[in-house]
A tleap script that builds the chain and sets N, CA, C and O, in Angstrom:
source leaprc.protein.ff14SB
mol = sequence {
  NASP ILE THR LYS PRO THR ARG ILE ASN GLY
  ASP VAL LEU ASP PHE GLU ASN ALA VAL GLU
  GLY LEU LEU LYS ARG GLU VAL LEU GLU GLU
  ALA GLY ILE GLU ILE GLU ASP ASN PHE LYS
  TYR LEU ASN SER VAL ALA PHE VAL ARG PRO
  ASP GLU THR PRO VAL VAL LEU VAL LYS PHE
  ALA ALA LYS TYR LYS SER GLY ASP VAL LYS
  PRO GLU GLU GLY ALA PHE THR ASP TYR VAL
  TRP VAL ASN SER GLU GLU VAL GLY LYS TYR
  GLU CYS ILE ASP GLY ILE GLU GLU GLU ILE
  VAL LYS THR ILE GLN LEU PHE CSER
}
set mol.1.N position { 0.851 -1.177 0.000 }
set mol.1.CA position { 0.000 0.000 0.000 }
set mol.1.C position { 0.894 1.236 0.000 }
set mol.1.O position { 1.664 1.452 0.936 }
set mol.2.N position { 0.791 2.029 -1.033 }
set mol.2.CA position { 1.663 3.190 -1.225 }
set mol.2.C position { 1.443 4.272 -0.165 }
set mol.2.O position { 2.282 5.158 -0.004 }
set mol.3.N position { 0.337 4.206 0.548 }
set mol.3.CA position { 0.068 5.213 1.586 }
set mol.3.C position { 0.615 4.805 2.945 }
set mol.3.O position { 0.547 5.579 3.900 }
set mol.4.N position { 1.160 3.591 3.039 }
set mol.4.CA position { 1.629 3.092 4.333 }
set mol.4.C position { 3.046 2.537 4.241 }
set mol.4.O position { 3.231 1.321 4.197 }
set mol.5.N position { 4.049 3.414 4.213 }
set mol.5.CA position { 5.423 2.901 4.190 }
set mol.5.C position { 5.728 2.144 5.481 }
set mol.5.O position { 5.226 2.489 6.551 }
set mol.6.N position { 6.551 1.118 5.364 }
set mol.6.CA position { 6.919 0.335 6.541 }
set mol.6.C position { 8.072 0.978 7.302 }
set mol.6.O position { 8.299 0.677 8.474 }
set mol.7.N position { 8.807 1.877 6.617 }
set mol.7.CA position { 9.920 2.552 7.276 }
set mol.7.C position { 10.217 3.844 6.521 }
set mol.7.O position { 10.138 3.892 5.293 }
set mol.8.N position { 10.557 4.878 7.264 }
set mol.8.CA position { 10.975 6.135 6.656 }
set mol.8.C position { 12.432 6.342 7.036 }
set mol.8.O position { 12.770 6.419 8.217 }
set mol.9.N position { 13.286 6.429 6.036 }
set mol.9.CA position { 14.725 6.555 6.227 }
set mol.9.C position { 15.166 7.868 5.577 }
set mol.9.O position { 15.590 7.886 4.421 }
set mol.10.N position { 15.062 8.950 6.322 }
set mol.10.CA position { 15.355 10.265 5.747 }
set mol.10.C position { 14.277 10.619 4.735 }
set mol.10.O position { 13.096 10.707 5.070 }
set mol.11.N position { 14.703 10.823 3.483 }
set mol.11.CA position { 13.760 11.140 2.410 }
set mol.11.C position { 13.263 9.896 1.675 }
set mol.11.O position { 12.497 10.007 0.718 }
set mol.12.N position { 13.690 8.727 2.109 }
set mol.12.CA position { 13.335 7.483 1.431 }
set mol.12.C position { 12.229 6.764 2.194 }
set mol.12.O position { 12.327 6.548 3.402 }
set mol.13.N position { 11.166 6.396 1.461 }
set mol.13.CA position { 10.078 5.612 2.046 }
set mol.13.C position { 10.262 4.163 1.627 }
set mol.13.O position { 10.351 3.874 0.434 }
set mol.14.N position { 10.321 3.252 2.585 }
set mol.14.CA position { 10.457 1.826 2.298 }
set mol.14.C position { 9.096 1.154 2.393 }
set mol.14.O position { 8.285 1.472 3.263 }
set mol.15.N position { 8.863 0.219 1.480 }
set mol.15.CA position { 7.625 -0.557 1.479 }
set mol.15.C position { 8.011 -2.031 1.483 }
set mol.15.O position { 8.282 -2.618 0.436 }
set mol.16.N position { 8.032 -2.617 2.669 }
set mol.16.CA position { 8.424 -4.005 2.840 }
set mol.16.C position { 7.380 -4.932 2.223 }
set mol.16.O position { 6.180 -4.672 2.315 }
set mol.17.N position { 7.834 -6.002 1.601 }
set mol.17.CA position { 6.967 -7.017 0.992 }
set mol.17.C position { 6.027 -6.446 -0.067 }
set mol.17.O position { 4.903 -6.924 -0.221 }
set mol.18.N position { 6.477 -5.437 -0.790 }
set mol.18.CA position { 5.636 -4.800 -1.808 }
set mol.18.C position { 5.271 -5.766 -2.935 }
set mol.18.O position { 4.114 -5.817 -3.351 }
set mol.19.N position { 6.239 -6.527 -3.428 }
set mol.19.CA position { 5.976 -7.470 -4.517 }
set mol.19.C position { 5.059 -8.583 -4.038 }
set mol.19.O position { 4.128 -8.968 -4.745 }
set mol.20.N position { 5.314 -9.101 -2.847 }
set mol.20.CA position { 4.480 -10.176 -2.302 }
set mol.20.C position { 3.025 -9.729 -2.162 }
set mol.20.O position { 2.105 -10.474 -2.500 }
set mol.21.N position { 2.827 -8.527 -1.668 }
set mol.21.CA position { 1.468 -8.000 -1.535 }
set mol.21.C position { 0.793 -7.835 -2.884 }
set mol.21.O position { -0.390 -8.138 -3.038 }
set mol.22.N position { 1.553 -7.353 -3.860 }
set mol.22.CA position { 1.025 -7.193 -5.209 }
set mol.22.C position { 0.621 -8.541 -5.799 }
set mol.22.O position { -0.448 -8.660 -6.399 }
set mol.23.N position { 1.462 -9.552 -5.634 }
set mol.23.CA position { 1.147 -10.886 -6.154 }
set mol.23.C position { -0.156 -11.413 -5.565 }
set mol.23.O position { -1.014 -11.921 -6.288 }
set mol.24.N position { -0.294 -11.292 -4.276 }
set mol.24.CA position { -1.499 -11.800 -3.609 }
set mol.24.C position { -2.753 -11.054 -4.078 }
set mol.24.O position { -3.795 -11.669 -4.306 }
set mol.25.N position { -2.650 -9.723 -4.222 }
set mol.25.CA position { -3.801 -8.932 -4.687 }
set mol.25.C position { -4.173 -9.284 -6.121 }
set mol.25.O position { -5.355 -9.425 -6.434 }
set mol.26.N position { -3.182 -9.427 -6.994 }
set mol.26.CA position { -3.445 -9.742 -8.396 }
set mol.26.C position { -4.100 -11.109 -8.555 }
set mol.26.O position { -5.042 -11.256 -9.333 }
set mol.27.N position { -3.612 -12.107 -7.828 }
set mol.27.CA position { -4.197 -13.449 -7.913 }
set mol.27.C position { -5.639 -13.428 -7.422 }
set mol.27.O position { -6.514 -14.038 -8.037 }
set mol.28.N position { -5.887 -12.737 -6.331 }
set mol.28.CA position { -7.251 -12.635 -5.806 }
set mol.28.C position { -8.155 -11.911 -6.807 }
set mol.28.O position { -9.289 -12.331 -7.041 }
set mol.29.N position { -7.655 -10.833 -7.391 }
set mol.29.CA position { -8.441 -10.051 -8.345 }
set mol.29.C position { -8.706 -10.816 -9.642 }
set mol.29.O position { -9.826 -10.801 -10.152 }
set mol.30.N position { -7.682 -11.482 -10.177 }
set mol.30.CA position { -7.807 -12.125 -11.480 }
set mol.30.C position { -8.344 -13.548 -11.430 }
set mol.30.O position { -8.922 -14.020 -12.408 }
set mol.31.N position { -8.162 -14.246 -10.300 }
set mol.31.CA position { -8.607 -15.640 -10.223 }
set mol.31.C position { -9.567 -15.913 -9.075 }
set mol.31.O position { -10.201 -16.967 -9.043 }
set mol.32.N position { -9.686 -14.988 -8.134 }
set mol.32.CA position { -10.616 -15.176 -7.027 }
set mol.32.C position { -10.134 -16.125 -5.951 }
set mol.32.O position { -10.927 -16.575 -5.124 }
set mol.33.N position { -8.832 -16.441 -5.946 }
set mol.33.CA position { -8.301 -17.375 -4.942 }
set mol.33.C position { -7.194 -16.715 -4.131 }
set mol.33.O position { -6.631 -15.693 -4.523 }
set mol.34.N position { -6.898 -17.332 -2.981 }
set mol.34.CA position { -5.781 -16.885 -2.154 }
set mol.34.C position { -4.612 -17.839 -2.350 }
set mol.34.O position { -4.800 -19.034 -2.581 }
set mol.35.N position { -3.403 -17.295 -2.255 }
set mol.35.CA position { -2.194 -18.107 -2.371 }
set mol.35.C position { -1.375 -17.967 -1.100 }
set mol.35.O position { -1.494 -16.984 -0.368 }
set mol.36.N position { -0.531 -18.982 -0.850 }
set mol.36.CA position { 0.333 -18.960 0.327 }
set mol.36.C position { 1.463 -17.951 0.138 }
set mol.36.O position { 1.686 -17.459 -0.968 }
set mol.37.N position { 2.169 -17.650 1.214 }
set mol.37.CA position { 3.217 -16.627 1.205 }
set mol.37.C position { 4.562 -17.072 0.630 }
set mol.37.O position { 5.384 -16.219 0.293 }
set mol.38.N position { 4.807 -18.346 0.509 }
set mol.38.CA position { 6.141 -18.820 0.113 }
set mol.38.C position { 6.300 -18.849 -1.414 }
set mol.38.O position { 6.272 -19.916 -2.027 }
set mol.39.N position { 6.467 -17.661 -2.022 }
set mol.39.CA position { 6.631 -17.548 -3.464 }
set mol.39.C position { 8.009 -18.036 -3.879 }
set mol.39.O position { 8.973 -17.947 -3.119 }
set mol.40.N position { 8.081 -18.556 -5.100 }
set mol.40.CA position { 9.367 -18.982 -5.648 }
set mol.40.C position { 9.529 -18.349 -7.027 }
set mol.40.O position { 8.635 -18.424 -7.871 }
set mol.41.N position { 10.672 -17.731 -7.237 }
set mol.41.CA position { 10.964 -17.076 -8.521 }
set mol.41.C position { 11.053 -18.120 -9.628 }
set mol.41.O position { 11.706 -19.149 -9.457 }
set mol.42.N position { 10.402 -17.863 -10.763 }
set mol.42.CA position { 10.500 -18.746 -11.927 }
set mol.42.C position { 11.452 -18.171 -12.970 }
set mol.42.O position { 12.463 -18.788 -13.306 }
set mol.43.N position { 11.121 -16.984 -13.480 }
set mol.43.CA position { 11.955 -16.337 -14.489 }
set mol.43.C position { 11.431 -14.933 -14.752 }
set mol.43.O position { 10.475 -14.481 -14.121 }
set mol.44.N position { 12.068 -14.256 -15.686 }
set mol.44.CA position { 11.588 -12.933 -16.082 }
set mol.44.C position { 11.698 -12.799 -17.594 }
set mol.44.O position { 12.522 -13.448 -18.238 }
set mol.45.N position { 10.851 -11.946 -18.135 }
set mol.45.CA position { 10.820 -11.703 -19.573 }
set mol.45.C position { 10.647 -10.201 -19.780 }
set mol.45.O position { 9.830 -9.566 -19.114 }
set mol.46.N position { 11.409 -9.646 -20.693 }
set mol.46.CA position { 11.224 -8.243 -21.069 }
set mol.46.C position { 10.806 -8.212 -22.533 }
set mol.46.O position { 11.359 -8.939 -23.358 }
set mol.47.N position { 9.831 -7.372 -22.851 }
set mol.47.CA position { 9.376 -7.251 -24.233 }
set mol.47.C position { 8.764 -5.873 -24.445 }
set mol.47.O position { 8.531 -5.127 -23.494 }
set mol.48.N position { 8.511 -5.550 -25.704 }
set mol.48.CA position { 7.864 -4.293 -26.062 }
set mol.48.C position { 6.540 -4.631 -26.728 }
set mol.48.O position { 6.500 -5.381 -27.704 }
set mol.49.N position { 5.463 -4.078 -26.199 }
set mol.49.CA position { 4.127 -4.323 -26.745 }
set mol.49.C position { 3.984 -3.644 -28.104 }
set mol.49.O position { 4.777 -2.767 -28.446 }
set mol.50.N position { 2.972 -4.049 -28.885 }
set mol.50.CA position { 2.755 -3.415 -30.195 }
set mol.50.C position { 2.575 -1.895 -30.120 }
set mol.50.O position { 2.878 -1.188 -31.081 }
set mol.51.N position { 2.079 -1.386 -28.976 }
set mol.51.CA position { 1.923 0.070 -28.827 }
set mol.51.C position { 3.215 0.737 -28.350 }
set mol.51.O position { 3.215 1.906 -27.964 }
set mol.52.N position { 4.329 -0.029 -28.383 }
set mol.52.CA position { 5.677 0.421 -28.034 }
set mol.52.C position { 5.899 0.649 -26.543 }
set mol.52.O position { 6.857 1.319 -26.156 }
set mol.53.N position { 5.032 0.102 -25.710 }
set mol.53.CA position { 5.207 0.179 -24.263 }
set mol.53.C position { 6.138 -0.942 -23.815 }
set mol.53.O position { 5.839 -2.113 -24.049 }
set mol.54.N position { 7.267 -0.611 -23.173 }
set mol.54.CA position { 8.149 -1.667 -22.668 }
set mol.54.C position { 7.539 -2.323 -21.430 }
set mol.54.O position { 6.925 -1.657 -20.596 }
set mol.55.N position { 7.719 -3.632 -21.327 }
set mol.55.CA position { 7.143 -4.408 -20.228 }
set mol.55.C position { 8.212 -5.332 -19.659 }
set mol.55.O position { 8.963 -5.953 -20.411 }
set mol.56.N position { 8.282 -5.425 -18.341 }
set mol.56.CA position { 9.109 -6.427 -17.671 }
set mol.56.C position { 8.157 -7.309 -16.884 }
set mol.56.O position { 7.445 -6.834 -15.999 }
set mol.57.N position { 8.147 -8.581 -17.203 }
set mol.57.CA position { 7.262 -9.551 -16.573 }
set mol.57.C position { 8.110 -10.456 -15.685 }
set mol.57.O position { 8.951 -11.204 -16.185 }
set mol.58.N position { 7.896 -10.394 -14.386 }
set mol.58.CA position { 8.618 -11.235 -13.437 }
set mol.58.C position { 7.645 -12.305 -12.965 }
set mol.58.O position { 6.580 -11.994 -12.431 }
set mol.59.N position { 8.014 -13.570 -13.164 }
set mol.59.CA position { 7.100 -14.680 -12.881 }
set mol.59.C position { 7.505 -15.413 -11.608 }
set mol.59.O position { 8.675 -15.730 -11.394 }
set mol.60.N position { 6.506 -15.672 -10.771 }
set mol.60.CA position { 6.692 -16.401 -9.530 }
set mol.60.C position { 5.736 -17.579 -9.484 }
set mol.60.O position { 4.660 -17.540 -10.080 }
set mol.61.N position { 6.129 -18.617 -8.780 }
set mol.61.CA position { 5.255 -19.753 -8.502 }
set mol.61.C position { 4.732 -19.594 -7.084 }
set mol.61.O position { 5.425 -19.078 -6.208 }
set mol.62.N position { 3.506 -20.040 -6.870 }
set mol.62.CA position { 2.909 -19.959 -5.537 }
set mol.62.C position { 1.986 -21.150 -5.337 }
set mol.62.O position { 1.469 -21.717 -6.300 }
set mol.63.N position { 1.788 -21.520 -4.089 }
set mol.63.CA position { 0.869 -22.610 -3.755 }
set mol.63.C position { -0.520 -22.057 -3.479 }
set mol.63.O position { -0.679 -21.000 -2.867 }
set mol.64.N position { -1.513 -22.789 -3.941 }
set mol.64.CA position { -2.913 -22.467 -3.680 }
set mol.64.C position { -3.172 -22.537 -2.176 }
set mol.64.O position { -2.679 -23.437 -1.496 }
set mol.65.N position { -3.947 -21.584 -1.662 }
set mol.65.CA position { -4.293 -21.570 -0.245 }
set mol.65.C position { -5.782 -21.834 -0.038 }
set mol.65.O position { -6.153 -22.750 0.696 }
set mol.66.N position { -6.642 -21.030 -0.686 }
set mol.66.CA position { -8.080 -21.211 -0.488 }
set mol.66.C position { -8.883 -20.456 -1.543 }
set mol.66.O position { -8.355 -19.634 -2.292 }
set mol.67.N position { -10.170 -20.765 -1.573 }
set mol.67.CA position { -11.094 -20.067 -2.460 }
set mol.67.C position { -11.477 -20.884 -3.672 }
set mol.67.O position { -10.814 -21.858 -4.029 }
set mol.68.N position { -12.558 -20.465 -4.295 }
set mol.68.CA position { -13.023 -21.082 -5.534 }
set mol.68.C position { -12.591 -20.204 -6.700 }
set mol.68.O position { -12.769 -18.986 -6.675 }
set mol.69.N position { -12.023 -20.836 -7.719 }
set mol.69.CA position { -11.552 -20.076 -8.872 }
set mol.69.C position { -12.738 -19.393 -9.556 }
set mol.69.O position { -13.728 -20.028 -9.917 }
set mol.70.N position { -12.598 -18.081 -9.718 }
set mol.70.CA position { -13.585 -17.274 -10.450 }
set mol.70.C position { -12.777 -16.338 -11.342 }
set mol.70.O position { -12.424 -15.235 -10.925 }
set mol.71.N position { -12.479 -16.775 -12.580 }
set mol.71.CA position { -11.648 -15.945 -13.457 }
set mol.71.C position { -12.247 -14.559 -13.677 }
set mol.71.O position { -13.456 -14.406 -13.855 }
set mol.72.N position { -11.378 -13.562 -13.662 }
set mol.72.CA position { -11.798 -12.186 -13.905 }
set mol.72.C position { -12.449 -12.101 -15.281 }
set mol.72.O position { -11.888 -12.573 -16.270 }
set mol.73.N position { -13.624 -11.503 -15.340 }
set mol.73.CA position { -14.358 -11.391 -16.595 }
set mol.73.C position { -13.548 -10.606 -17.623 }
set mol.73.O position { -13.040 -9.522 -17.338 }
set mol.74.N position { -13.438 -11.172 -18.814 }
set mol.74.CA position { -12.691 -10.522 -19.882 }
set mol.74.C position { -11.208 -10.832 -19.885 }
set mol.74.O position { -10.528 -10.574 -20.878 }
set mol.75.N position { -10.694 -11.380 -18.796 }
set mol.75.CA position { -9.262 -11.678 -18.721 }
set mol.75.C position { -8.958 -13.118 -19.132 }
set mol.75.O position { -7.936 -13.383 -19.765 }
set mol.76.N position { -9.837 -14.037 -18.774 }
set mol.76.CA position { -9.631 -15.455 -19.055 }
set mol.76.C position { -10.918 -16.056 -19.595 }
set mol.76.O position { -12.010 -15.578 -19.285 }
set mol.77.N position { -10.793 -17.104 -20.402 }
set mol.77.CA position { -11.976 -17.786 -20.919 }
set mol.77.C position { -12.262 -19.062 -20.151 }
set mol.77.O position { -13.413 -19.493 -20.082 }
set mol.78.N position { -11.235 -19.675 -19.570 }
set mol.78.CA position { -11.419 -20.947 -18.877 }
set mol.78.C position { -10.190 -21.229 -18.013 }
set mol.78.O position { -9.180 -20.532 -18.104 }
set mol.79.N position { -10.293 -22.257 -17.179 }
set mol.79.CA position { -9.157 -22.693 -16.371 }
set mol.79.C position { -9.300 -24.184 -16.112 }
set mol.79.O position { -10.378 -24.756 -16.279 }
set mol.80.N position { -8.214 -24.798 -15.705 }
set mol.80.CA position { -8.226 -26.209 -15.319 }
set mol.80.C position { -7.039 -26.445 -14.391 }
set mol.80.O position { -5.966 -25.878 -14.596 }
set mol.81.N position { -7.228 -27.282 -13.368 }
set mol.81.CA position { -6.128 -27.704 -12.503 }
set mol.81.C position { -5.504 -28.930 -13.162 }
set mol.81.O position { -6.220 -29.869 -13.510 }
set mol.82.N position { -4.192 -28.939 -13.339 }
set mol.82.CA position { -3.515 -30.055 -14.000 }
set mol.82.C position { -2.289 -30.487 -13.211 }
set mol.82.O position { -1.747 -29.736 -12.401 }
set mol.83.N position { -1.866 -31.729 -13.476 }
set mol.83.CA position { -0.580 -32.180 -12.959 }
set mol.83.C position { 0.423 -32.117 -14.108 }
set mol.83.O position { 0.069 -31.710 -15.214 }
set mol.84.N position { 1.661 -32.510 -13.860 }
set mol.84.CA position { 2.703 -32.358 -14.878 }
set mol.84.C position { 2.486 -33.245 -16.104 }
set mol.84.O position { 3.009 -32.941 -17.176 }
set mol.85.N position { 1.729 -34.330 -15.969 }
set mol.85.CA position { 1.433 -35.176 -17.124 }
set mol.85.C position { 0.251 -34.625 -17.926 }
set mol.85.O position { 0.254 -34.699 -19.155 }
set mol.86.N position { -0.740 -34.082 -17.255 }
set mol.86.CA position { -1.963 -33.609 -17.920 }
set mol.86.C position { -1.775 -32.308 -18.692 }
set mol.86.O position { -2.491 -32.063 -19.663 }
set mol.87.N position { -0.839 -31.479 -18.286 }
set mol.87.CA position { -0.694 -30.163 -18.908 }
set mol.87.C position { -0.430 -30.263 -20.408 }
set mol.87.O position { -0.830 -29.375 -21.161 }
set mol.88.N position { 0.231 -31.319 -20.852 }
set mol.88.CA position { 0.531 -31.503 -22.271 }
set mol.88.C position { -0.693 -31.733 -23.137 }
set mol.88.O position { -0.606 -31.634 -24.361 }
set mol.89.N position { -1.822 -32.035 -22.533 }
set mol.89.CA position { -3.066 -32.267 -23.278 }
set mol.89.C position { -3.755 -30.964 -23.676 }
set mol.89.O position { -4.728 -30.980 -24.430 }
set mol.90.N position { -3.257 -29.842 -23.174 }
set mol.90.CA position { -3.910 -28.552 -23.406 }
set mol.90.C position { -3.058 -27.658 -24.291 }
set mol.90.O position { -1.829 -27.705 -24.253 }
set mol.91.N position { -3.733 -26.846 -25.086 }
set mol.91.CA position { -3.055 -25.878 -25.930 }
set mol.91.C position { -2.691 -24.672 -25.067 }
set mol.91.O position { -3.569 -23.965 -24.572 }
set mol.92.N position { -1.397 -24.445 -24.891 }
set mol.92.CA position { -0.919 -23.368 -24.011 }
set mol.92.C position { -0.062 -22.379 -24.793 }
set mol.92.O position { 0.443 -22.693 -25.871 }
set mol.93.N position { 0.091 -21.203 -24.244 }
set mol.93.CA position { 1.039 -20.231 -24.783 }
set mol.93.C position { 2.430 -20.859 -24.684 }
set mol.93.O position { 2.720 -21.585 -23.734 }
set mol.94.N position { 3.289 -20.578 -25.670 }
set mol.94.CA position { 4.649 -21.134 -25.660 }
set mol.94.C position { 5.326 -20.914 -24.311 }
set mol.94.O position { 5.334 -19.802 -23.783 }
set mol.95.N position { 5.892 -21.986 -23.761 }
set mol.95.CA position { 6.641 -21.913 -22.511 }
set mol.95.C position { 5.833 -22.173 -21.255 }
set mol.95.O position { 6.410 -22.464 -20.207 }
set mol.96.N position { 4.504 -22.076 -21.331 }
set mol.96.CA position { 3.666 -22.251 -20.141 }
set mol.96.C position { 3.726 -23.685 -19.621 }
set mol.96.O position { 3.781 -23.909 -18.411 }
set mol.97.N position { 3.716 -24.649 -20.528 }
set mol.97.CA position { 3.777 -26.054 -20.091 }
set mol.97.C position { 5.024 -26.294 -19.244 }
set mol.97.O position { 4.941 -26.931 -18.194 }
set mol.98.N position { 6.168 -25.796 -19.683 }
set mol.98.CA position { 7.418 -25.974 -18.945 }
set mol.98.C position { 7.373 -25.248 -17.594 }
set mol.98.O position { 7.901 -25.750 -16.602 }
set mol.99.N position { 6.747 -24.077 -17.559 }
set mol.99.CA position { 6.647 -23.336 -16.299 }
set mol.99.C position { 5.748 -24.056 -15.299 }
set mol.99.O position { 6.013 -24.032 -14.097 }
set mol.100.N position { 4.696 -24.691 -15.783 }
set mol.100.CA position { 3.814 -25.455 -14.894 }
set mol.100.C position { 4.561 -26.648 -14.318 }
set mol.100.O position { 4.483 -26.914 -13.118 }
set mol.101.N position { 5.280 -27.363 -15.166 }
set mol.101.CA position { 6.060 -28.514 -14.698 }
set mol.101.C position { 7.109 -28.053 -13.680 }
set mol.101.O position { 7.296 -28.702 -12.651 }
set mol.102.N position { 7.795 -26.936 -13.961 }
set mol.102.CA position { 8.804 -26.407 -13.032 }
set mol.102.C position { 8.165 -26.026 -11.699 }
set mol.102.O position { 8.725 -26.301 -10.638 }
set mol.103.N position { 6.996 -25.393 -11.753 }
set mol.103.CA position { 6.289 -25.004 -10.530 }
set mol.103.C position { 5.947 -26.221 -9.689 }
set mol.103.O position { 6.156 -26.218 -8.476 }
set mol.104.N position { 5.427 -27.251 -10.320 }
set mol.104.CA position { 5.083 -28.482 -9.591 }
set mol.104.C position { 6.337 -29.076 -8.949 }
set mol.104.O position { 6.293 -29.521 -7.802 }
set mol.105.N position { 7.450 -29.086 -9.679 }
set mol.105.CA position { 8.703 -29.619 -9.133 }
set mol.105.C position { 9.200 -28.789 -7.948 }
set mol.105.O position { 9.700 -29.345 -6.970 }
set mol.106.N position { 9.066 -27.473 -8.027 }
set mol.106.CA position { 9.524 -26.604 -6.939 }
set mol.106.C position { 8.795 -26.878 -5.626 }
set mol.106.O position { 9.377 -26.737 -4.551 }
set mol.107.N position { 7.546 -27.261 -5.711 }
set mol.107.CA position { 6.745 -27.469 -4.506 }
set mol.107.C position { 6.557 -28.943 -4.151 }
set mol.107.O position { 5.814 -29.266 -3.224 }
set mol.108.N position { 7.222 -29.836 -4.877 }
set mol.108.CA position { 7.087 -31.283 -4.593 }
set mol.108.C position { 8.103 -31.733 -3.565 }
set mol.108.O position { 8.137 -32.909 -3.205 }
savepdb mol mol.pdb
quit
């Protein structure tokens, strides 16, 4: 929360666990579920969108905590829970299958 710094160090405002809080809010907003706190870094990707906006995408893996999946309207068309063998049966964006398998391995 940008209005609540965790520490003020002179002219510098610190916001502890800013990324973790953002991850939890985004998952709740986009999928309607809660995730546990023990995030694991997967990878990062930098690209430029067609409108010339540069983007840095930092990907983390997280364990499901609670809630019923309710995809954000307009953001997703469907979802499915899969294991590392089942993911290959679905048409995914390039690289997603490998990231799912890596995520499962990280938490196994």
